[in-house]
C-alpha positions, 0 to 999 in steps of 0.5 A, a space after each residue: 621633781 623639785 620641792 618648789 613645784 610640789 609646793 605649787 601643786 599643794 595649792 591646786 585641785 585639778 579637773 580630769 579629761 574623762 573617765 580614765 587618764 589620757 596620754 600624758 595626763 598621769 605624767 602631768 599629775 605626777 609633775 604637779 602633784 596637786 592636792 586633789 582632783 575635782 570630778 565633773 560629769 565627763 568623769 562619770 561613765 553614766 552610760 554604764 551600770 558599772 560607773 562606780 567601778 569605773 570611778 574607783 579605778 579612775 581615782 586609784 589611777 589618779 592617786 598612783 600618778 600623784 603619789 601624795 599620801 593624802 588626796 582630796 577628791 571633790 565633786 561638783 555636786 551640790 544638789 538641786 539643779 546640779 546632778 553629776 552622778 547617774 540617775 541611780 544615785 540619789 538626787 538631793 535637794 538644794 541645801 539652801 532649801 533645807 537650812 535646818 537639815 543642810 548638815 544631814 543632807 551634806 553628810 548623806 551626799 558625802 556618804 553616797 
């Protein structure tokens, strides 16, 4: 991989196709080496009680494929109407409704 491609990848957070890396997806991640990944509903195995383990495995596989020392893992889960995690996870209120507590709500979301 060239340093130029690494520099390009440093500017991206990319999505993934599902709950595990598909054929060729690991190779694409290795080539681009994005700064991180963003998780959406299709990356959460909501039909299984083992969804945290599946998610941990997915993130470990992504980390191994990308090969960066630091990896940003984001989730499109800002509370309110948007709820990406299974029903067992806390459904947080929209932070806009709690301006005086938005920091605490955000911190709780991050911990969970």
